[in-house]
Structure formats: C-alpha cells, structure tokens
PDB file with SEQRES, HELIX, SHEET and CRYST1 records, atoms N, CA, C and O in Angstrom:
SEQRES   1 A   81  ASP VAL LEU SER ALA ALA ASP VAL VAL VAL THR CYS LYS          
SEQRES   2 A   81  ASP SER ARG LYS LEU HIS LEU ARG VAL GLU HIS ALA ILE          
SEQRES   3 A   81  GLY SER LEU GLN HIS PRO MET THR ASP ALA ASP LEU ALA          
SEQRES   4 A   81  ARG LYS PHE HIS GLY LEU VAL ASP ALA ILE LEU GLY ALA          
SEQRES   5 A   81  ALA ARG ALA ASP GLU LEU ILE ALA HIS SER MET GLN ILE          
SEQRES   6 A   81  ALA SER ALA GLU ASN LEU ARG SER LEU ALA ALA LEU ALA          
SEQRES   7 A   81  ARG PRO ALA                                                  
HELIX    1 AA1 VAL A    2  SER A    4  5                                   3    
HELIX    2 AA2 ASP A   35  LEU A   50  1                                  16    
HELIX    3 AA3 ALA A   52  MET A   63  1                                  12    
HELIX    4 AA4 ILE A   65  SER A   67  5                                   3    
HELIX    5 AA5 ARG A   72  ALA A   78  1                                   7    
SHEET    1 AA1 2 ALA A   6  THR A  11  0                                        
SHEET    2 AA1 2 LYS A  17  VAL A  22 -1                                        
CRYST1    1.000    1.000    1.000  90.00  90.00  90.00 P 1           1          
ATOM      1  N   ASP A   1      60.667 166.503 170.204  1.00  0.00           N  
ATOM      2  CA  ASP A   1      61.419 167.615 170.636  1.00  0.00           C  
ATOM      3  C   ASP A   1      61.771 168.505 169.499  1.00  0.00           C  
ATOM      4  O   ASP A   1      62.343 168.037 168.515  1.00  0.00           O  
ATOM      5  N   VAL A   2      61.456 169.779 169.583  1.00  0.00           N  
ATOM      6  CA  VAL A   2      61.685 170.736 168.509  1.00  0.00           C  
ATOM      7  C   VAL A   2      63.162 170.906 168.179  1.00  0.00           C  
ATOM      8  O   VAL A   2      63.507 171.120 167.017  1.00  0.00           O  
ATOM      9  N   LEU A   3      64.081 170.812 169.219  1.00  0.00           N  
ATOM     10  CA  LEU A   3      65.451 171.024 169.005  1.00  0.00           C  
ATOM     11  C   LEU A   3      66.102 169.906 168.198  1.00  0.00           C  
ATOM     12  O   LEU A   3      67.155 170.127 167.600  1.00  0.00           O  
ATOM     13  N   SER A   4      65.512 168.716 168.161  1.00  0.00           N  
ATOM     14  CA  SER A   4      66.141 167.625 167.404  1.00  0.00           C  
ATOM     15  C   SER A   4      65.508 167.430 166.080  1.00  0.00           C  
ATOM     16  O   SER A   4      65.934 166.547 165.336  1.00  0.00           O  
ATOM     17  N   ALA A   5      64.495 168.209 165.723  1.00  0.00           N  
ATOM     18  CA  ALA A   5      63.769 168.035 164.473  1.00  0.00           C  
ATOM     19  C   ALA A   5      64.420 168.869 163.378  1.00  0.00           C  
ATOM     20  O   ALA A   5      65.043 169.897 163.644  1.00  0.00           O  
ATOM     21  N   ALA A   6      64.264 168.410 162.153  1.00  0.00           N  
ATOM     22  CA  ALA A   6      64.703 169.180 160.971  1.00  0.00           C  
ATOM     23  C   ALA A   6      63.458 169.252 160.069  1.00  0.00           C  
ATOM     24  O   ALA A   6      62.808 168.241 159.800  1.00  0.00           O  
ATOM     25  N   ASP A   7      63.146 170.479 159.609  1.00  0.00           N  
ATOM     26  CA  ASP A   7      61.984 170.718 158.739  1.00  0.00           C  
ATOM     27  C   ASP A   7      62.385 171.607 157.638  1.00  0.00           C  
ATOM     28  O   ASP A   7      62.779 172.750 157.868  1.00  0.00           O  
ATOM     29  N   VAL A   8      62.292 171.095 156.375  1.00  0.00           N  
ATOM     30  CA  VAL A   8      62.775 171.806 155.221  1.00  0.00           C  
ATOM     31  C   VAL A   8      61.638 171.843 154.179  1.00  0.00           C  
ATOM     32  O   VAL A   8      60.960 170.850 153.911  1.00  0.00           O  
ATOM     33  N   VAL A   9      61.474 173.048 153.612  1.00  0.00           N  
ATOM     34  CA  VAL A   9      60.545 173.232 152.455  1.00  0.00           C  
ATOM     35  C   VAL A   9      61.322 173.887 151.348  1.00  0.00           C  
ATOM     36  O   VAL A   9      61.969 174.914 151.552  1.00  0.00           O  
ATOM     37  N   VAL A  10      61.260 173.282 150.143  1.00  0.00           N  
ATOM     38  CA  VAL A  10      62.006 173.801 149.000  1.00  0.00           C  
ATOM     39  C   VAL A  10      60.949 174.192 147.992  1.00  0.00           C  
ATOM     40  O   VAL A  10      60.048 173.403 147.708  1.00  0.00           O  
ATOM     41  N   THR A  11      61.037 175.392 147.444  1.00  0.00           N  
ATOM     42  CA  THR A  11      60.137 175.858 146.372  1.00  0.00           C  
ATOM     43  C   THR A  11      60.919 175.744 145.050  1.00  0.00           C  
ATOM     44  O   THR A  11      61.946 176.393 144.852  1.00  0.00           O  
ATOM     45  N   CYS A  12      60.389 174.890 144.153  1.00  0.00           N  
ATOM     46  CA  CYS A  12      61.044 174.657 142.841  1.00  0.00           C  
ATOM     47  C   CYS A  12      60.699 175.771 141.904  1.00  0.00           C  
ATOM     48  O   CYS A  12      59.791 176.559 142.170  1.00  0.00           O  
ATOM     49  N   LYS A  13      61.433 175.849 140.778  1.00  0.00           N  
ATOM     50  CA  LYS A  13      61.236 176.902 139.748  1.00  0.00           C  
ATOM     51  C   LYS A  13      59.806 176.787 139.178  1.00  0.00           C  
ATOM     52  O   LYS A  13      59.222 177.798 138.789  1.00  0.00           O  
ATOM     53  N   ASP A  14      59.244 175.584 139.125  1.00  0.00           N  
ATOM     54  CA  ASP A  14      57.915 175.399 138.576  1.00  0.00           C  
ATOM     55  C   ASP A  14      56.858 175.607 139.684  1.00  0.00           C  
ATOM     56  O   ASP A  14      55.703 175.234 139.480  1.00  0.00           O  
ATOM     57  N   SER A  15      57.196 176.163 140.798  1.00  0.00           N  
ATOM     58  CA  SER A  15      56.296 176.517 141.929  1.00  0.00           C  
ATOM     59  C   SER A  15      55.903 175.327 142.828  1.00  0.00           C  
ATOM     60  O   SER A  15      55.174 175.503 143.805  1.00  0.00           O  
ATOM     61  N   ARG A  16      56.392 174.104 142.491  1.00  0.00           N  
ATOM     62  CA  ARG A  16      56.050 172.980 143.367  1.00  0.00           C  
ATOM     63  C   ARG A  16      56.785 173.229 144.668  1.00  0.00           C  
ATOM     64  O   ARG A  16      57.873 173.805 144.670  1.00  0.00           O  
ATOM     65  N   LYS A  17      56.182 172.786 145.804  1.00  0.00           N  
ATOM     66  CA  LYS A  17      56.850 172.828 147.070  1.00  0.00           C  
ATOM     67  C   LYS A  17      57.109 171.445 147.568  1.00  0.00           C  
ATOM     68  O   LYS A  17      56.193 170.624 147.609  1.00  0.00           O  
ATOM     69  N   LEU A  18      58.300 171.164 147.939  1.00  0.00           N  
ATOM     70  CA  LEU A  18      58.719 169.842 148.477  1.00  0.00           C  
ATOM     71  C   LEU A  18      58.978 170.036 149.937  1.00  0.00           C  
ATOM     72  O   LEU A  18      59.641 170.992 150.338  1.00  0.00           O  
ATOM     73  N   HIS A  19      58.465 169.143 150.731  1.00  0.00           N  
ATOM     74  CA  HIS A  19      58.534 169.290 152.211  1.00  0.00           C  
ATOM     75  C   HIS A  19      59.059 167.999 152.820  1.00  0.00           C  
ATOM     76  O   HIS A  19      58.591 166.920 152.455  1.00  0.00           O  
ATOM     77  N   LEU A  20      60.007 168.076 153.728  1.00  0.00           N  
ATOM     78  CA  LEU A  20      60.556 166.910 154.440  1.00  0.00           C  
ATOM     79  C   LEU A  20      60.735 167.288 155.881  1.00  0.00           C  
ATOM     80  O   LEU A  20      61.346 168.317 156.172  1.00  0.00           O  
ATOM     81  N   ARG A  21      60.236 166.510 156.774  1.00  0.00           N  
ATOM     82  CA  ARG A  21      60.439 166.684 158.204  1.00  0.00           C  
ATOM     83  C   ARG A  21      61.005 165.434 158.786  1.00  0.00           C  
ATOM     84  O   ARG A  21      60.501 164.337 158.549  1.00  0.00           O  
ATOM     85  N   VAL A  22      62.102 165.602 159.585  1.00  0.00           N  
ATOM     86  CA  VAL A  22      62.751 164.500 160.276  1.00  0.00           C  
ATOM     87  C   VAL A  22      62.593 164.793 161.751  1.00  0.00           C  
ATOM     88  O   VAL A  22      63.165 165.770 162.234  1.00  0.00           O  
ATOM     89  N   GLU A  23      61.865 164.014 162.467  1.00  0.00           N  
ATOM     90  CA  GLU A  23      61.614 164.268 163.893  1.00  0.00           C  
ATOM     91  C   GLU A  23      62.890 164.225 164.711  1.00  0.00           C  
ATOM     92  O   GLU A  23      63.128 165.100 165.544  1.00  0.00           O  
ATOM     93  N   HIS A  24      63.698 163.231 164.483  1.00  0.00           N  
ATOM     94  CA  HIS A  24      64.958 163.159 165.291  1.00  0.00           C  
ATOM     95  C   HIS A  24      66.135 163.052 164.360  1.00  0.00           C  
ATOM     96  O   HIS A  24      66.506 161.994 163.853  1.00  0.00           O  
ATOM     97  N   ALA A  25      66.713 164.267 164.167  1.00  0.00           N  
ATOM     98  CA  ALA A  25      67.877 164.392 163.261  1.00  0.00           C  
ATOM     99  C   ALA A  25      69.089 163.672 163.769  1.00  0.00           C  
ATOM    100  O   ALA A  25      69.214 163.461 164.976  1.00  0.00           O  
ATOM    101  N   ILE A  26      69.992 163.284 162.893  1.00  0.00           N  
ATOM    102  CA  ILE A  26      71.219 162.683 163.290  1.00  0.00           C  
ATOM    103  C   ILE A  26      71.984 163.631 164.280  1.00  0.00           C  
ATOM    104  O   ILE A  26      72.188 164.814 164.006  1.00  0.00           O  
ATOM    105  N   GLY A  27      72.361 163.088 165.355  1.00  0.00           N  
ATOM    106  CA  GLY A  27      73.037 163.921 166.364  1.00  0.00           C  
ATOM    107  C   GLY A  27      72.150 164.271 167.587  1.00  0.00           C  
ATOM    108  O   GLY A  27      72.603 164.823 168.590  1.00  0.00           O  
ATOM    109  N   SER A  28      70.902 163.925 167.437  1.00  0.00           N  
ATOM    110  CA  SER A  28      69.977 164.151 168.598  1.00  0.00           C  
ATOM    111  C   SER A  28      70.111 163.040 169.585  1.00  0.00           C  
ATOM    112  O   SER A  28      70.716 162.005 169.305  1.00  0.00           O  
ATOM    113  N   LEU A  29      69.541 163.257 170.751  1.00  0.00           N  
ATOM    114  CA  LEU A  29      69.547 162.174 171.770  1.00  0.00           C  
ATOM    115  C   LEU A  29      68.926 160.899 171.290  1.00  0.00           C  
ATOM    116  O   LEU A  29      69.397 159.811 171.621  1.00  0.00           O  
ATOM    117  N   GLN A  30      67.855 161.015 170.500  1.00  0.00           N  
ATOM    118  CA  GLN A  30      67.107 159.881 169.996  1.00  0.00           C  
ATOM    119  C   GLN A  30      67.833 159.198 168.802  1.00  0.00           C  
ATOM    120  O   GLN A  30      67.552 158.037 168.506  1.00  0.00           O  
ATOM    121  N   HIS A  31      68.710 159.867 168.156  1.00  0.00           N  
ATOM    122  CA  HIS A  31      69.450 159.369 166.997  1.00  0.00           C  
ATOM    123  C   HIS A  31      70.915 159.877 167.045  1.00  0.00           C  
ATOM    124  O   HIS A  31      71.357 160.667 166.211  1.00  0.00           O  
ATOM    125  N   PRO A  32      71.641 159.374 168.075  1.00  0.00           N  
ATOM    126  CA  PRO A  32      73.037 159.913 168.262  1.00  0.00           C  
ATOM    127  C   PRO A  32      73.977 159.530 167.057  1.00  0.00           C  
ATOM    128  O   PRO A  32      73.772 158.566 166.319  1.00  0.00           O  
ATOM    129  N   MET A  33      74.971 160.355 166.958  1.00  0.00           N  
ATOM    130  CA  MET A  33      76.030 160.016 165.961  1.00  0.00           C  
ATOM    131  C   MET A  33      76.955 158.934 166.526  1.00  0.00           C  
ATOM    132  O   MET A  33      77.220 158.905 167.728  1.00  0.00           O  
ATOM    133  N   THR A  34      77.442 158.050 165.658  1.00  0.00           N  
ATOM    134  CA  THR A  34      78.401 157.081 166.076  1.00  0.00           C  
ATOM    135  C   THR A  34      79.801 157.720 166.118  1.00  0.00           C  
ATOM    136  O   THR A  34      79.985 158.821 165.598  1.00  0.00           O  
ATOM    137  N   ASP A  35      80.734 157.084 166.695  1.00  0.00           N  
ATOM    138  CA  ASP A  35      82.144 157.547 166.646  1.00  0.00           C  
ATOM    139  C   ASP A  35      82.563 157.711 165.197  1.00  0.00           C  
ATOM    140  O   ASP A  35      83.223 158.701 164.878  1.00  0.00           O  
ATOM    141  N   ALA A  36      82.229 156.830 164.335  1.00  0.00           N  
ATOM    142  CA  ALA A  36      82.553 156.969 162.897  1.00  0.00           C  
ATOM    143  C   ALA A  36      81.905 158.148 162.261  1.00  0.00           C  
ATOM    144  O   ALA A  36      82.528 158.827 161.445  1.00  0.00           O  
ATOM    145  N   ASP A  37      80.639 158.428 162.612  1.00  0.00           N  
ATOM    146  CA  ASP A  37      79.962 159.647 162.100  1.00  0.00           C  
ATOM    147  C   ASP A  37      80.659 160.882 162.553  1.00  0.00           C  
ATOM    148  O   ASP A  37      80.859 161.811 161.770  1.00  0.00           O  
ATOM    149  N   LEU A  38      81.037 160.914 163.810  1.00  0.00           N  
ATOM    150  CA  LEU A  38      81.732 162.079 164.384  1.00  0.00           C  
ATOM    151  C   LEU A  38      83.090 162.314 163.705  1.00  0.00           C  
ATOM    152  O   LEU A  38      83.455 163.435 163.348  1.00  0.00           O  
ATOM    153  N   ALA A  39      83.818 161.199 163.547  1.00  0.00           N  
ATOM    154  CA  ALA A  39      85.148 161.307 162.893  1.00  0.00           C  
ATOM    155  C   ALA A  39      84.985 161.845 161.470  1.00  0.00           C  
ATOM    156  O   ALA A  39      85.700 162.768 161.081  1.00  0.00           O  
ATOM    157  N   ARG A  40      84.069 161.293 160.697  1.00  0.00           N  
ATOM    158  CA  ARG A  40      83.804 161.714 159.325  1.00  0.00           C  
ATOM    159  C   ARG A  40      83.420 163.175 159.279  1.00  0.00           C  
ATOM    160  O   ARG A  40      83.900 163.886 158.396  1.00  0.00           O  
ATOM    161  N   LYS A  41      82.599 163.658 160.162  1.00  0.00           N  
ATOM    162  CA  LYS A  41      82.205 165.049 160.193  1.00  0.00           C  
ATOM    163  C   LYS A  41      83.414 165.956 160.552  1.00  0.00           C  
ATOM    164  O   LYS A  41      83.658 166.988 159.926  1.00  0.00           O  
ATOM    165  N   PHE A  42      84.157 165.507 161.602  1.00  0.00           N  
ATOM    166  CA  PHE A  42      85.361 166.229 161.962  1.00  0.00           C  
ATOM    167  C   PHE A  42      86.330 166.351 160.862  1.00  0.00           C  
ATOM    168  O   PHE A  42      86.860 167.441 160.645  1.00  0.00           O  
ATOM    169  N   HIS A  43      86.607 165.291 160.136  1.00  0.00           N  
ATOM    170  CA  HIS A  43      87.549 165.306 159.010  1.00  0.00           C  
ATOM    171  C   HIS A  43      87.067 166.293 157.962  1.00  0.00           C  
ATOM    172  O   HIS A  43      87.856 167.062 157.414  1.00  0.00           O  
ATOM    173  N   GLY A  44      85.760 166.268 157.683  1.00  0.00           N  
ATOM    174  CA  GLY A  44      85.195 167.183 156.702  1.00  0.00           C  
ATOM    175  C   GLY A  44      85.356 168.690 157.043  1.00  0.00           C  
ATOM    176  O   GLY A  44      85.412 169.544 156.157  1.00  0.00           O  
ATOM    177  N   LEU A  45      85.428 168.974 158.352  1.00  0.00           N  
ATOM    178  CA  LEU A  45      85.601 170.311 158.849  1.00  0.00           C  
ATOM    179  C   LEU A  45      87.072 170.738 158.930  1.00  0.00           C  
ATOM    180  O   LEU A  45      87.375 171.897 158.648  1.00  0.00           O  
ATOM    181  N   VAL A  46      87.952 169.886 159.287  1.00  0.00           N  
ATOM    182  CA  VAL A  46      89.313 170.276 159.638  1.00  0.00           C  
ATOM    183  C   VAL A  46      90.436 169.835 158.760  1.00  0.00           C  
ATOM    184  O   VAL A  46      91.543 170.372 158.816  1.00  0.00           O  
ATOM    185  N   ASP A  47      90.136 168.811 157.911  1.00  0.00           N  
ATOM    186  CA  ASP A  47      91.252 168.283 157.066  1.00  0.00           C  
ATOM    187  C   ASP A  47      91.963 169.306 156.255  1.00  0.00           C  
ATOM    188  O   ASP A  47      93.187 169.260 156.129  1.00  0.00           O  
ATOM    189  N   ALA A  48      91.225 170.238 155.697  1.00  0.00           N  
ATOM    190  CA  ALA A  48      91.821 171.287 154.857  1.00  0.00           C  
ATOM    191  C   ALA A  48      92.705 172.222 155.698  1.00  0.00           C  
ATOM    192  O   ALA A  48      93.556 172.907 155.132  1.00  0.00           O  
ATOM    193  N   ILE A  49      92.536 172.274 157.005  1.00  0.00           N  
ATOM    194  CA  ILE A  49      93.267 173.181 157.803  1.00  0.00           C  
ATOM    195  C   ILE A  49      94.452 172.462 158.504  1.00  0.00           C  
ATOM    196  O   ILE A  49      95.581 172.951 158.553  1.00  0.00           O  
ATOM    197  N   LEU A  50      94.114 171.278 159.037  1.00  0.00           N  
ATOM    198  CA  LEU A  50      95.157 170.547 159.843  1.00  0.00           C  
ATOM    199  C   LEU A  50      95.779 169.365 159.073  1.00  0.00           C  
ATOM    200  O   LEU A  50      96.859 168.889 159.423  1.00  0.00           O  
ATOM    201  N   GLY A  51      95.086 168.901 158.027  1.00  0.00           N  
ATOM    202  CA  GLY A  51      95.542 167.715 157.342  1.00  0.00           C  
ATOM    203  C   GLY A  51      94.900 166.482 157.985  1.00  0.00           C  
ATOM    204  O   GLY A  51      94.589 166.499 159.176  1.00  0.00           O  
ATOM    205  N   ALA A  52      94.703 165.431 157.219  1.00  0.00           N  
ATOM    206  CA  ALA A  52      93.990 164.227 157.668  1.00  0.00           C  
ATOM    207  C   ALA A  52      94.779 163.518 158.800  1.00  0.00           C  
ATOM    208  O   ALA A  52      94.170 163.073 159.773  1.00  0.00           O  
ATOM    209  N   ALA A  53      96.120 163.407 158.689  1.00  0.00           N  
ATOM    210  CA  ALA A  53      96.883 162.734 159.647  1.00  0.00           C  
ATOM    211  C   ALA A  53      96.784 163.425 161.080  1.00  0.00           C  
ATOM    212  O   ALA A  53      96.598 162.787 162.116  1.00  0.00           O  
ATOM    213  N   ARG A  54      96.926 164.759 161.012  1.00  0.00           N  
ATOM    214  CA  ARG A  54      96.802 165.529 162.237  1.00  0.00           C  
ATOM    215  C   ARG A  54      95.392 165.429 162.850  1.00  0.00           C  
ATOM    216  O   ARG A  54      95.227 165.332 164.066  1.00  0.00           O  
ATOM    217  N   ALA A  55      94.384 165.456 161.962  1.00  0.00           N  
ATOM    218  CA  ALA A  55      93.038 165.302 162.437  1.00  0.00           C  
ATOM    219  C   ALA A  55      92.841 163.928 163.115  1.00  0.00           C  
ATOM    220  O   ALA A  55      92.149 163.839 164.129  1.00  0.00           O  
ATOM    221  N   ASP A  56      93.436 162.875 162.573  1.00  0.00           N  
ATOM    222  CA  ASP A  56      93.352 161.542 163.163  1.00  0.00           C  
ATOM    223  C   ASP A  56      94.044 161.567 164.575  1.00  0.00           C  
ATOM    224  O   ASP A  56      93.527 160.971 165.520  1.00  0.00           O  
ATOM    225  N   GLU A  57      95.132 162.215 164.696  1.00  0.00           N  
ATOM    226  CA  GLU A  57      95.829 162.357 166.008  1.00  0.00           C  
ATOM    227  C   GLU A  57      94.926 163.074 167.026  1.00  0.00           C  
ATOM    228  O   GLU A  57      94.830 162.681 168.188  1.00  0.00           O  
ATOM    229  N   LEU A  58      94.272 164.137 166.544  1.00  0.00           N  
ATOM    230  CA  LEU A  58      93.412 164.933 167.406  1.00  0.00           C  
ATOM    231  C   LEU A  58      92.247 164.134 167.885  1.00  0.00           C  
ATOM    232  O   LEU A  58      91.876 164.211 169.056  1.00  0.00           O  
ATOM    233  N   ILE A  59      91.634 163.333 166.967  1.00  0.00           N  
ATOM    234  CA  ILE A  59      90.562 162.458 167.309  1.00  0.00           C  
ATOM    235  C   ILE A  59      90.990 161.429 168.384  1.00  0.00           C  
ATOM    236  O   ILE A  59      90.288 161.187 169.366  1.00  0.00           O  
ATOM    237  N   ALA A  60      92.172 160.845 168.145  1.00  0.00           N  
ATOM    238  CA  ALA A  60      92.641 159.854 169.110  1.00  0.00           C  
ATOM    239  C   ALA A  60      92.896 160.443 170.489  1.00  0.00           C  
ATOM    240  O   ALA A  60      92.564 159.845 171.512  1.00  0.00           O  
ATOM    241  N   HIS A  61      93.505 161.656 170.491  1.00  0.00           N  
ATOM    242  CA  HIS A  61      93.695 162.346 171.782  1.00  0.00           C  
ATOM    243  C   HIS A  61      92.348 162.681 172.473  1.00  0.00           C  
ATOM    244  O   HIS A  61      92.213 162.558 173.691  1.00  0.00           O  
ATOM    245  N   SER A  62      91.408 163.089 171.696  1.00  0.00           N  
ATOM    246  CA  SER A  62      90.086 163.424 172.227  1.00  0.00           C  
ATOM    247  C   SER A  62      89.410 162.283 172.817  1.00  0.00           C  
ATOM    248  O   SER A  62      88.675 162.429 173.793  1.00  0.00           O  
ATOM    249  N   MET A  63      89.629 161.109 172.251  1.00  0.00           N  
ATOM    250  CA  MET A  63      88.973 159.849 172.810  1.00  0.00           C  
ATOM    251  C   MET A  63      89.580 159.501 174.182  1.00  0.00           C  
ATOM    252  O   MET A  63      88.983 158.745 174.950  1.00  0.00           O  
ATOM    253  N   GLN A  64      90.723 160.032 174.477  1.00  0.00           N  
ATOM    254  CA  GLN A  64      91.387 159.697 175.780  1.00  0.00           C  
ATOM    255  C   GLN A  64      91.337 160.913 176.723  1.00  0.00           C  
ATOM    256  O   GLN A  64      92.074 160.932 177.709  1.00  0.00           O  
ATOM    257  N   ILE A  65      90.515 161.904 176.462  1.00  0.00           N  
ATOM    258  CA  ILE A  65      90.555 163.111 177.217  1.00  0.00           C  
ATOM    259  C   ILE A  65      90.175 162.923 178.778  1.00  0.00           C  
ATOM    260  O   ILE A  65      90.629 163.680 179.636  1.00  0.00           O  
ATOM    261  N   ALA A  66      89.370 161.933 179.051  1.00  0.00           N  
ATOM    262  CA  ALA A  66      88.998 161.687 180.466  1.00  0.00           C  
ATOM    263  C   ALA A  66      90.187 161.281 181.280  1.00  0.00           C  
ATOM    264  O   ALA A  66      90.206 161.521 182.487  1.00  0.00           O  
ATOM    265  N   SER A  67      91.196 160.669 180.670  1.00  0.00           N  
ATOM    266  CA  SER A  67      92.342 160.173 181.437  1.00  0.00           C  
ATOM    267  C   SER A  67      93.581 161.074 181.236  1.00  0.00           C  
ATOM    268  O   SER A  67      94.677 160.767 181.706  1.00  0.00           O  
ATOM    269  N   ALA A  68      93.371 162.163 180.540  1.00  0.00           N  
ATOM    270  CA  ALA A  68      94.529 163.043 180.235  1.00  0.00           C  
ATOM    271  C   ALA A  68      94.972 163.791 181.452  1.00  0.00           C  
ATOM    272  O   ALA A  68      94.118 164.239 182.216  1.00  0.00           O  
ATOM    273  N   GLU A  69      96.280 163.962 181.693  1.00  0.00           N  
ATOM    274  CA  GLU A  69      96.808 164.721 182.769  1.00  0.00           C  
ATOM    275  C   GLU A  69      96.515 166.185 182.593  1.00  0.00           C  
ATOM    276  O   GLU A  69      96.177 166.880 183.551  1.00  0.00           O  
ATOM    277  N   ASN A  70      96.649 166.677 181.317  1.00  0.00           N  
ATOM    278  CA  ASN A  70      96.301 168.051 181.047  1.00  0.00           C  
ATOM    279  C   ASN A  70      95.940 168.119 179.525  1.00  0.00           C  
ATOM    280  O   ASN A  70      95.990 167.103 178.831  1.00  0.00           O  
ATOM    281  N   LEU A  71      95.600 169.258 179.053  1.00  0.00           N  
ATOM    282  CA  LEU A  71      95.130 169.408 177.694  1.00  0.00           C  
ATOM    283  C   LEU A  71      96.144 170.076 176.780  1.00  0.00           C  
ATOM    284  O   LEU A  71      95.786 170.542 175.699  1.00  0.00           O  
ATOM    285  N   ARG A  72      97.391 170.128 177.191  1.00  0.00           N  
ATOM    286  CA  ARG A  72      98.395 170.848 176.385  1.00  0.00           C  
ATOM    287  C   ARG A  72      98.618 170.128 175.044  1.00  0.00           C  
ATOM    288  O   ARG A  72      98.684 170.796 174.013  1.00  0.00           O  
ATOM    289  N   SER A  73      98.731 168.838 175.023  1.00  0.00           N  
ATOM    290  CA  SER A  73      98.973 168.140 173.755  1.00  0.00           C  
ATOM    291  C   SER A  73      97.796 168.248 172.814  1.00  0.00           C  
ATOM    292  O   SER A  73      97.963 168.385 171.602  1.00  0.00           O  
ATOM    293  N   LEU A  74      96.617 168.187 173.372  1.00  0.00           N  
ATOM    294  CA  LEU A  74      95.406 168.336 172.547  1.00  0.00           C  
ATOM    295  C   LEU A  74      95.318 169.760 171.944  1.00  0.00           C  
ATOM    296  O   LEU A  74      95.003 169.947 170.769  1.00  0.00           O  
ATOM    297  N   ALA A  75      95.605 170.716 172.782  1.00  0.00           N  
ATOM    298  CA  ALA A  75      95.572 172.097 172.302  1.00  0.00           C  
ATOM    299  C   ALA A  75      96.615 172.343 171.211  1.00  0.00           C  
ATOM    300  O   ALA A  75      96.356 173.042 170.231  1.00  0.00           O  
ATOM    301  N   ALA A  76      97.773 171.768 171.394  1.00  0.00           N  
ATOM    302  CA  ALA A  76      98.896 171.882 170.382  1.00  0.00           C  
ATOM    303  C   ALA A  76      98.494 171.241 169.077  1.00  0.00           C  
ATOM    304  O   ALA A  76      98.756 171.803 168.014  1.00  0.00           O  
ATOM    305  N   LEU A  77      97.863 170.076 169.124  1.00  0.00           N  
ATOM    306  CA  LEU A  77      97.432 169.426 167.902  1.00  0.00           C  
ATOM    307  C   LEU A  77      96.313 170.233 167.147  1.00  0.00           C  
ATOM    308  O   LEU A  77      96.196 170.161 165.924  1.00  0.00           O  
ATOM    309  N   ALA A  78      95.527 170.975 167.911  1.00  0.00           N  
ATOM    310  CA  ALA A  78      94.408 171.714 167.357  1.00  0.00           C  
ATOM    311  C   ALA A  78      94.865 172.995 166.654  1.00  0.00           C  
ATOM    312  O   ALA A  78      94.091 173.557 165.880  1.00  0.00           O  
ATOM    313  N   ARG A  79      96.081 173.476 166.890  1.00  0.00           N  
ATOM    314  CA  ARG A  79      96.549 174.681 166.237  1.00  0.00           C  
ATOM    315  C   ARG A  79      97.107 174.347 164.857  1.00  0.00           C  
ATOM    316  O   ARG A  79      97.859 173.387 164.694  1.00  0.00           O  
ATOM    317  N   PRO A  80      96.719 175.171 163.844  1.00  0.00           N  
ATOM    318  CA  PRO A  80      97.334 174.985 162.511  1.00  0.00           C  
ATOM    319  C   PRO A  80      98.878 175.162 162.595  1.00  0.00           C  
ATOM    320  O   PRO A  80      99.355 175.962 163.400  1.00  0.00           O  
ATOM    321  N   ALA A  81      99.599 174.479 161.834  1.00  0.00           N  
ATOM    322  CA  ALA A  81     101.079 174.548 161.859  1.00  0.00           C  
ATOM    323  C   ALA A  81     101.547 175.852 161.228  1.00  0.00           C  
ATOM    324  O   ALA A  81     102.750 176.103 161.151  1.00  0.00           O  
TER     325      ALA A  81                                                      
END                                                                             
C-alpha cells in the first residue's frame, strides 16, 4: 500500500545517494503503533505546551472516551492554561 510506505533518498556531499524504503511504516494498518508508542509521540508533541502531567491526564481521559458522558473534561484538559 503506497499510503503506508516510506521512501527516502539522501544525497550526500560526496554525491553518494543513500536509499531506504519501508513498505509498512509505523502507524500503518500492517504495523500499528502500540499504546506506549502513541503516548510517547503525544508527549513529544504536547509536553512543551500542556506539561507532562496534563498530557498524562489527557491520555487517560482519551482512553475512556467511548464511555464518556460528554467531552467537556477532555476539551478542558486539551486547552493550554
């Protein structure tokens, strides 16, 4: 599947070309991310804005979204203070 592939070519200063193709990148249907992978990625994206503790709360609330009565608390946690 083209959408799940990653194809990179790097041209070095000495004109060598390095090529790497990954058929099923992390996050594809064939190579899904684990909950730990998702949490690590989320922390990398939001810790600087929300802080690690708030990000942990947001992750915990997100894991319970199917049983949530509404999304108010989730939305409140997602807003920077």
